[in-house]
Backbone and ligand atoms as CSV (ligand in chain L), in Angstrom:
chain,resi,resn,atom,element,x,y,z
A,1,UNK,N,N,-8.621,-8.753,-3.732
A,1,UNK,CA,C,-7.076,-8.452,-3.668
A,1,UNK,C,C,-6.265,-9.701,-3.887
A,2,UNK,N,N,-5.244,-9.489,-4.484
A,2,UNK,CA,C,-4.248,-10.514,-4.911
A,2,UNK,C,C,-2.772,-10.336,-4.265
A,3,UNK,N,N,-2.074,-11.376,-4.194
A,3,UNK,CA,C,-0.637,-11.420,-3.744
A,3,UNK,C,C,0.074,-11.865,-4.940
A,4,UNK,N,N,1.061,-11.043,-5.521
A,4,UNK,CA,C,1.843,-11.482,-6.514
A,4,UNK,C,C,3.190,-11.884,-5.918
A,5,UNK,N,N,3.666,-13.019,-6.229
A,5,UNK,CA,C,4.880,-13.508,-6.129
A,5,UNK,C,C,5.767,-13.423,-7.458
A,6,UNK,N,N,6.881,-12.752,-7.305
A,6,UNK,CA,C,7.523,-12.750,-8.691
A,6,UNK,C,C,9.094,-13.074,-8.157
A,7,UNK,N,N,9.558,-14.253,-9.006
A,7,UNK,CA,C,11.013,-14.509,-8.710
A,7,UNK,C,C,11.675,-14.118,-9.797
A,8,UNK,N,N,12.675,-13.219,-9.319
A,8,UNK,CA,C,13.494,-12.640,-10.415
A,8,UNK,C,C,15.068,-12.815,-10.191
A,9,UNK,N,N,15.774,-12.441,-11.017
A,9,UNK,CA,C,17.140,-12.517,-10.968
A,9,UNK,C,C,17.723,-11.408,-10.045
A,10,UNK,N,N,18.614,-11.782,-9.190
A,10,UNK,CA,C,19.135,-10.724,-8.238
A,10,UNK,C,C,19.580,-9.305,-8.952
A,11,UNK,N,N,20.175,-9.507,-10.092
A,11,UNK,CA,C,20.644,-8.420,-10.803
A,11,UNK,C,C,19.438,-7.251,-11.207
A,12,UNK,N,N,18.283,-7.962,-11.233
A,12,UNK,CA,C,17.106,-7.282,-11.602
A,12,UNK,C,C,16.317,-6.619,-10.443
A,13,UNK,N,N,16.570,-7.068,-9.207
A,13,UNK,CA,C,15.887,-6.956,-8.132
A,13,UNK,C,C,15.678,-5.442,-7.699
A,14,UNK,N,N,16.829,-4.947,-7.676
A,14,UNK,CA,C,16.674,-3.439,-7.184
A,14,UNK,C,C,15.832,-2.572,-7.993
A,15,UNK,N,N,16.189,-2.725,-9.489
A,15,UNK,CA,C,15.446,-1.762,-10.348
A,15,UNK,C,C,13.831,-2.289,-10.361
A,16,UNK,N,N,13.567,-3.416,-10.289
A,16,UNK,CA,C,12.173,-3.819,-10.213
A,16,UNK,C,C,11.228,-3.368,-9.244
A,17,UNK,N,N,12.012,-3.599,-7.950
A,17,UNK,CA,C,11.570,-3.053,-6.546
A,17,UNK,C,C,11.268,-1.638,-6.575
A,18,UNK,N,N,12.539,-0.920,-7.039
A,18,UNK,CA,C,12.436,0.510,-6.953
A,18,UNK,C,C,11.320,1.204,-7.884
A,19,UNK,N,N,10.961,0.481,-8.995
A,19,UNK,CA,C,9.847,1.183,-9.971
A,19,UNK,C,C,8.674,0.630,-9.521
A,20,UNK,N,N,8.501,-0.499,-8.866
A,20,UNK,CA,C,7.161,-0.803,-8.267
A,20,UNK,C,C,6.856,-0.025,-7.010
A,21,UNK,N,N,7.840,0.448,-6.267
A,21,UNK,CA,C,7.609,1.427,-5.355
A,21,UNK,C,C,7.149,2.709,-5.750
A,22,UNK,N,N,8.110,3.292,-6.938
A,22,UNK,CA,C,7.775,4.460,-7.628
A,22,UNK,C,C,6.278,4.576,-7.930
A,23,UNK,N,N,5.921,3.479,-8.575
A,23,UNK,CA,C,4.659,3.418,-9.177
A,23,UNK,C,C,3.542,3.194,-7.913
A,24,UNK,N,N,3.830,3.233,-6.635
A,24,UNK,CA,C,3.062,3.400,-5.642
A,24,UNK,C,C,2.570,2.117,-4.764
A,25,UNK,N,N,3.352,0.830,-5.262
A,25,UNK,CA,C,3.089,-0.273,-4.836
A,25,UNK,C,C,4.000,-0.554,-3.357
A,26,UNK,N,N,3.354,-1.457,-2.586
A,26,UNK,CA,C,4.055,-1.828,-1.528
A,26,UNK,C,C,4.933,-3.326,-2.047
A,27,UNK,N,N,6.116,-3.450,-1.643
A,27,UNK,CA,C,6.694,-4.514,-2.018
A,27,UNK,C,C,7.665,-5.009,-0.871
A,28,UNK,N,N,7.780,-6.446,-0.763
A,28,UNK,CA,C,8.608,-7.093,-0.030
A,28,UNK,C,C,9.655,-7.850,-0.523
A,29,UNK,N,N,10.889,-7.987,-0.379
A,29,UNK,CA,C,11.844,-8.585,-1.213
A,29,UNK,C,C,12.503,-9.790,-0.194
A,30,UNK,N,N,12.480,-10.847,-0.631
A,30,UNK,CA,C,12.972,-12.019,-0.068
A,30,UNK,C,C,14.026,-12.673,-0.795
A,31,UNK,N,N,15.235,-12.819,-0.039
A,31,UNK,CA,C,16.347,-13.539,-0.666
A,31,UNK,C,C,16.089,-15.062,-0.827
A,32,UNK,N,N,16.111,-15.643,-1.992
A,32,UNK,CA,C,15.706,-16.919,-2.242
A,32,UNK,C,C,16.781,-17.717,-3.141
A,33,UNK,N,N,16.679,-18.940,-3.189
A,33,UNK,CA,C,17.456,-19.784,-3.945
A,33,UNK,C,C,16.840,-20.699,-4.688
A,34,UNK,N,N,17.243,-20.805,-6.223
A,34,UNK,CA,C,16.433,-21.600,-7.142
A,34,UNK,C,C,17.004,-23.167,-7.062
A,35,UNK,N,N,16.022,-24.050,-6.851
A,35,UNK,CA,C,16.202,-25.452,-6.572
A,35,UNK,C,C,17.109,-26.215,-7.754
A,36,UNK,N,N,16.988,-25.675,-8.824
A,36,UNK,CA,C,17.732,-26.071,-10.193
A,36,UNK,C,C,19.129,-25.798,-10.055
A,37,UNK,N,N,19.173,-24.523,-10.295
A,37,UNK,CA,C,20.793,-23.913,-10.319
A,37,UNK,C,C,21.335,-23.841,-8.954
A,38,UNK,N,N,20.554,-23.758,-8.028
A,38,UNK,CA,C,21.172,-23.534,-6.602
A,38,UNK,C,C,21.918,-22.196,-6.545
A,39,UNK,N,N,21.330,-21.386,-7.486
A,39,UNK,CA,C,21.874,-19.688,-7.346
A,39,UNK,C,C,20.870,-19.066,-6.466
A,40,UNK,N,N,21.459,-17.901,-6.025
A,40,UNK,CA,C,20.500,-16.956,-5.398
A,40,UNK,C,C,19.606,-16.240,-6.475
A,41,UNK,N,N,18.327,-15.914,-5.984
A,41,UNK,CA,C,17.430,-15.379,-6.799
A,41,UNK,C,C,16.617,-14.389,-5.749
A,42,UNK,N,N,15.941,-13.609,-6.285
A,42,UNK,CA,C,15.081,-12.549,-5.351
A,42,UNK,C,C,13.632,-12.936,-5.821
A,43,UNK,N,N,12.747,-13.137,-4.535
A,43,UNK,CA,C,11.407,-13.187,-4.706
A,43,UNK,C,C,10.767,-12.002,-4.268
A,44,UNK,N,N,9.854,-11.281,-5.048
A,44,UNK,CA,C,9.163,-10.023,-4.481
A,44,UNK,C,C,7.967,-10.259,-4.216
A,45,UNK,N,N,7.349,-9.994,-3.046
A,45,UNK,CA,C,6.012,-10.029,-2.605
A,45,UNK,C,C,5.163,-8.831,-2.892
A,46,UNK,N,N,3.921,-8.785,-3.505
A,46,UNK,CA,C,3.227,-7.375,-3.550
A,46,UNK,C,C,1.841,-7.678,-3.475
A,47,UNK,N,N,1.152,-7.205,-2.462
A,47,UNK,CA,C,-0.266,-7.317,-2.257
A,47,UNK,C,C,-0.971,-6.138,-2.854
A,48,UNK,N,N,-1.856,-6.555,-3.699
A,48,UNK,CA,C,-2.589,-5.406,-4.675
A,48,UNK,C,C,-3.886,-5.608,-4.927
A,49,UNK,N,N,-4.762,-4.620,-5.261
A,49,UNK,CA,C,-6.058,-4.739,-5.636
A,49,UNK,C,C,-6.212,-5.320,-6.938
A,50,UNK,N,N,-7.100,-6.305,-7.326
A,50,UNK,CA,C,-7.260,-6.971,-8.362
A,50,UNK,C,C,-7.029,-6.138,-9.768
A,51,UNK,N,N,-7.538,-4.915,-9.576
A,51,UNK,CA,C,-7.690,-3.978,-10.873
A,51,UNK,C,C,-6.154,-3.552,-11.184
A,52,UNK,N,N,-5.259,-3.849,-10.167
A,52,UNK,CA,C,-3.997,-3.248,-10.413
A,52,UNK,C,C,-2.878,-4.222,-10.768
A,53,UNK,N,N,-3.383,-5.384,-10.738
A,53,UNK,CA,C,-2.430,-6.664,-10.999
A,53,UNK,C,C,-1.564,-6.552,-12.146
A,54,UNK,N,N,-2.328,-6.095,-13.238
A,54,UNK,CA,C,-1.606,-6.011,-14.479
A,54,UNK,C,C,-0.567,-4.673,-14.593
A,55,UNK,N,N,-0.798,-3.739,-13.826
A,55,UNK,CA,C,-0.009,-2.732,-13.687
A,55,UNK,C,C,1.603,-3.358,-13.122
A,56,UNK,N,N,1.201,-4.230,-12.016
A,56,UNK,CA,C,2.510,-4.824,-11.239
A,56,UNK,C,C,3.118,-5.709,-12.405
A,57,UNK,N,N,2.312,-6.388,-12.950
A,57,UNK,CA,C,3.132,-7.313,-14.070
A,57,UNK,C,C,3.746,-6.590,-15.079
A,58,UNK,N,N,3.262,-5.569,-15.501
A,58,UNK,CA,C,3.936,-4.677,-16.479
A,58,UNK,C,C,5.201,-4.195,-16.153
A,59,UNK,N,N,5.376,-3.737,-14.861
A,59,UNK,CA,C,6.523,-3.165,-14.311
A,59,UNK,C,C,7.605,-4.223,-14.234
A,60,UNK,N,N,7.267,-5.634,-13.620
A,60,UNK,CA,C,7.984,-6.507,-13.454
A,60,UNK,C,C,8.483,-7.070,-14.772
A,61,UNK,N,N,7.728,-7.013,-15.828
A,61,UNK,CA,C,8.235,-7.739,-17.071
A,61,UNK,C,C,8.946,-6.605,-17.842
A,62,UNK,N,N,8.698,-5.276,-17.609
A,62,UNK,CA,C,9.608,-4.531,-18.222
A,62,UNK,C,C,10.969,-4.267,-17.751
A,63,UNK,N,N,11.261,-4.572,-16.425
A,63,UNK,CA,C,12.727,-4.517,-15.796
A,63,UNK,C,C,13.289,-5.895,-15.648
A,64,UNK,N,N,12.595,-7.095,-15.770
A,64,UNK,CA,C,13.309,-8.372,-15.781
A,64,UNK,C,C,13.800,-8.828,-16.934
A,65,UNK,N,N,15.268,-9.101,-17.035
A,65,UNK,CA,C,15.650,-9.428,-18.293
A,65,UNK,C,C,15.827,-11.068,-18.441
A,66,UNK,N,N,15.887,-11.747,-19.646
A,66,UNK,CA,C,16.201,-13.096,-19.867
A,66,UNK,C,C,17.550,-13.099,-19.851
A,67,UNK,N,N,18.009,-14.111,-19.355
A,67,UNK,CA,C,19.431,-14.325,-19.420
A,67,UNK,C,C,19.900,-15.817,-19.577
A,68,UNK,N,N,21.101,-16.029,-20.058
A,68,UNK,CA,C,21.503,-17.554,-19.799
A,68,UNK,C,C,22.585,-17.683,-18.836
A,69,UNK,N,N,22.402,-18.715,-18.092
A,69,UNK,CA,C,23.310,-18.967,-17.023
A,69,UNK,C,C,24.200,-20.328,-17.259
A,70,UNK,N,N,25.367,-20.488,-17.115
A,70,UNK,CA,C,26.144,-21.812,-17.009
A,70,UNK,C,C,26.064,-22.536,-15.912
A,71,UNK,N,N,25.619,-23.777,-16.243
A,71,UNK,CA,C,25.488,-24.803,-15.001
A,71,UNK,C,C,26.480,-25.967,-15.287
A,72,UNK,N,N,27.303,-26.091,-14.337
A,72,UNK,CA,C,28.419,-27.011,-14.502
A,72,UNK,C,C,27.856,-28.539,-14.199
A,73,UNK,N,N,27.983,-29.229,-15.173
A,73,UNK,CA,C,27.613,-30.798,-14.955
A,73,UNK,C,C,28.903,-31.720,-15.529
A,74,UNK,N,N,28.737,-32.785,-15.276
A,74,UNK,CA,C,29.888,-33.738,-15.576
A,74,UNK,C,C,29.422,-34.680,-16.548
A,75,UNK,N,N,30.263,-34.998,-17.574
A,75,UNK,CA,C,29.999,-36.107,-18.603
A,75,UNK,C,C,30.721,-37.277,-18.056
A,76,UNK,N,N,29.956,-38.277,-18.012
A,76,UNK,CA,C,30.618,-39.643,-17.450
A,76,UNK,C,C,30.969,-40.531,-18.604
A,77,UNK,N,N,32.275,-41.049,-18.658
A,77,UNK,CA,C,32.783,-42.083,-19.596
A,77,UNK,C,C,32.726,-43.390,-19.031
A,78,UNK,N,N,31.995,-43.506,-17.940
A,78,UNK,CA,C,31.845,-44.984,-17.254
A,78,UNK,C,C,33.065,-45.121,-16.506
A,79,UNK,N,N,33.230,-46.214,-15.887
A,79,UNK,CA,C,34.236,-46.769,-14.784
A,79,UNK,C,C,34.862,-45.374,-14.002
A,80,UNK,N,N,34.151,-44.542,-13.465
A,80,UNK,CA,C,34.634,-43.533,-12.563
A,80,UNK,C,C,35.267,-42.354,-13.281
A,81,UNK,N,N,35.184,-42.260,-14.730
A,81,UNK,CA,C,35.781,-41.067,-15.346
A,81,UNK,C,C,34.941,-40.047,-15.735
A,82,UNK,N,N,35.094,-38.807,-15.431
A,82,UNK,CA,C,34.294,-37.515,-15.680
A,82,UNK,C,C,35.028,-36.439,-16.384
A,83,UNK,N,N,34.403,-35.661,-17.116
A,83,UNK,CA,C,34.989,-34.582,-17.436
A,83,UNK,C,C,33.774,-33.336,-17.299
A,84,UNK,N,N,34.273,-32.272,-16.890
A,84,UNK,CA,C,33.385,-31.102,-16.790
A,84,UNK,C,C,32.539,-30.915,-18.146
A,85,UNK,N,N,31.419,-30.697,-18.241
A,85,UNK,CA,C,30.466,-30.357,-19.275
A,85,UNK,C,C,29.567,-29.357,-19.010
A,86,UNK,N,N,29.887,-28.188,-18.994
A,86,UNK,CA,C,28.886,-27.066,-18.751
A,86,UNK,C,C,27.884,-27.011,-19.640
A,87,UNK,N,N,26.640,-26.743,-19.175
A,87,UNK,CA,C,25.378,-26.447,-20.033
A,87,UNK,C,C,24.944,-24.941,-19.741
A,88,UNK,N,N,24.304,-24.680,-20.818
A,88,UNK,CA,C,23.590,-23.298,-20.840
A,88,UNK,C,C,22.253,-23.282,-20.426
A,89,UNK,N,N,21.658,-22.593,-19.502
A,89,UNK,CA,C,20.446,-22.654,-19.062
A,89,UNK,C,C,19.615,-21.282,-19.277
A,90,UNK,N,N,18.578,-21.328,-19.729
A,90,UNK,CA,C,17.915,-19.902,-19.948
A,90,UNK,C,C,16.987,-19.624,-18.598
A,91,UNK,N,N,17.300,-18.367,-18.146
A,91,UNK,CA,C,16.534,-18.092,-16.808
A,91,UNK,C,C,15.724,-16.829,-16.912
A,92,UNK,N,N,14.619,-16.830,-16.661
A,92,UNK,CA,C,14.021,-15.407,-16.288
A,92,UNK,C,C,13.213,-15.177,-17.781
A,93,UNK,N,N,13.016,-13.867,-17.816
A,93,UNK,CA,C,12.757,-12.877,-16.880
A,93,UNK,C,C,12.225,-12.948,-15.612
A,94,UNK,N,N,10.923,-13.112,-15.559
A,94,UNK,CA,C,10.395,-13.509,-14.147
A,94,UNK,C,C,9.349,-14.630,-14.237
A,95,UNK,N,N,9.369,-15.327,-13.038
A,95,UNK,CA,C,8.420,-16.311,-12.833
A,95,UNK,C,C,7.319,-15.964,-11.747
A,96,UNK,N,N,6.292,-15.635,-12.265
A,96,UNK,CA,C,5.100,-14.853,-11.332
A,96,UNK,C,C,3.886,-15.761,-11.128
A,97,UNK,N,N,3.588,-15.835,-9.772
A,97,UNK,CA,C,2.349,-16.389,-9.409
A,97,UNK,C,C,1.414,-15.271,-8.644
A,98,UNK,N,N,0.267,-15.249,-9.127
A,98,UNK,CA,C,-0.819,-14.385,-8.496
A,98,UNK,C,C,-1.721,-15.293,-7.911
A,99,UNK,N,N,-1.946,-15.054,-6.584
A,99,UNK,CA,C,-2.785,-15.637,-5.552
A,99,UNK,C,C,-3.781,-14.810,-5.066
A,100,UNK,N,N,-4.927,-15.473,-4.964
A,100,UNK,CA,C,-6.189,-14.648,-4.302
A,100,UNK,C,C,-5.960,-14.338,-2.697
A,101,UNK,N,N,-6.065,-13.338,-2.314
A,101,UNK,CA,C,-5.931,-13.250,-0.933
A,101,UNK,C,C,-7.371,-13.290,-0.130
A,102,UNK,N,N,-7.351,-13.966,0.946
A,102,UNK,CA,C,-8.827,-14.095,1.637
A,102,UNK,C,C,-9.039,-12.953,2.736
A,103,UNK,N,N,-8.007,-12.422,3.272
A,103,UNK,CA,C,-7.953,-11.370,4.327
A,103,UNK,C,C,-6.814,-10.729,4.237
A,104,UNK,N,N,-6.915,-9.112,4.349
A,104,UNK,CA,C,-5.565,-8.488,4.536
A,104,UNK,C,C,-5.851,-7.595,5.570
A,105,UNK,N,N,-5.089,-7.511,6.634
A,105,UNK,CA,C,-5.122,-6.604,7.666
A,105,UNK,C,C,-3.721,-6.012,8.263
A,106,UNK,N,N,-3.924,-4.928,8.545
A,106,UNK,CA,C,-2.548,-4.258,9.328
A,106,UNK,C,C,-3.048,-3.950,10.633
A,107,UNK,N,N,-2.622,-4.716,11.594
A,107,UNK,CA,C,-3.167,-4.801,13.023
A,107,UNK,C,C,-2.157,-3.852,14.090
L,1,2BA,P1,P,15.987,-22.429,-10.666
L,1,2BA,O1,O,15.059,-23.532,-10.154
L,1,2BA,O2,O,17.509,-22.351,-10.274
L,1,2BA,O3,O,15.946,-22.634,-12.287
L,1,2BA,C1,C,16.578,-22.004,-13.342
L,1,2BA,C2,C,16.493,-22.389,-14.631
L,1,2BA,O4,O,16.764,-23.638,-14.793
L,1,2BA,C3,C,14.989,-22.132,-14.993
L,1,2BA,O5,O,14.527,-20.888,-15.370
L,1,2BA,C4,C,14.736,-23.123,-16.129
L,1,2BA,O6,O,15.092,-22.641,-17.666
L,1,2BA,C5,C,15.812,-24.366,-15.753
L,1,2BA,N1,N,15.116,-25.467,-15.005
L,1,2BA,C6,C,14.456,-25.267,-13.756
L,1,2BA,N2,N,14.193,-26.514,-13.383
L,1,2BA,C7,C,14.694,-27.461,-14.349
L,1,2BA,C8,C,14.390,-28.705,-14.555
L,1,2BA,N3,N,13.827,-29.479,-13.652
L,1,2BA,N4,N,15.092,-29.337,-15.802
L,1,2BA,C9,C,15.691,-28.466,-16.589
L,1,2BA,N5,N,15.593,-27.174,-16.525
L,1,2BA,C10,C,15.288,-26.631,-15.539
L,1,2BA,P2,P,13.083,-20.184,-15.125
L,1,2BA,O7,O,12.033,-20.982,-15.466
L,1,2BA,O8,O,13.223,-18.842,-15.464
L,1,2BA,O9,O,13.143,-19.979,-13.315
L,1,2BA,C11,C,13.869,-19.108,-12.516
L,1,2BA,C12,C,13.632,-19.459,-11.207
L,1,2BA,O10,O,12.220,-19.504,-10.752
L,1,2BA,C13,C,13.882,-21.039,-10.844
L,1,2BA,O11,O,15.342,-21.198,-10.436
L,1,2BA,C14,C,13.215,-21.282,-9.528
L,1,2BA,O12,O,13.643,-20.415,-8.319
L,1,2BA,C15,C,11.816,-20.314,-9.827
L,1,2BA,N6,N,10.830,-21.077,-10.402
L,1,2BA,C16,C,10.627,-21.324,-11.749
L,1,2BA,N7,N,9.455,-21.911,-11.844
L,1,2BA,C17,C,9.014,-22.451,-10.765
L,1,2BA,C18,C,7.719,-23.081,-10.222
L,1,2BA,N8,N,6.981,-23.681,-11.048
L,1,2BA,N9,N,7.767,-22.982,-8.805
L,1,2BA,C19,C,8.438,-22.523,-8.019
L,1,2BA,N10,N,9.685,-21.777,-8.503
L,1,2BA,C20,C,9.790,-21.790,-9.828
């Protein structure tokens, strides 16, 4: 068994989790925050048999879109002078980790 962690954009989270559920997978949604943009994202946790991991990844990649987000930064002119200098950052579709599960029980 494997545990799939998928970090996805909040805007995609409903459609991804709905389609995973529709395909028969159990999913848990966590509200998370990216360390770089400090913006909300969603982490989906899905425990799945080894042979079904690829099906989970297929659903996640099908419904997770790549986006650019604007990140506010400041350009320094020295001696305390700054002007806003927003930069574009490419985010997603999904960042996925697949971990082995040592033991799975529902007690
Ligand atoms: P954030 O940490 O907010 O990162 C948003 C996007 O900013 C990233 O998109 C990447 O394009 C860029 N970025 C992140 N850290 C950077 C850095 N140190 N320098 C320059 N650019 C940087 P994605 O790679 O698609 O990641 C989307 C979100 O997935 C991340 O949000 C984070 O929450 C998570 N994530 C990505 N890689 C991870 C990892 N190795 N471990 C844990 N979480 C990760």
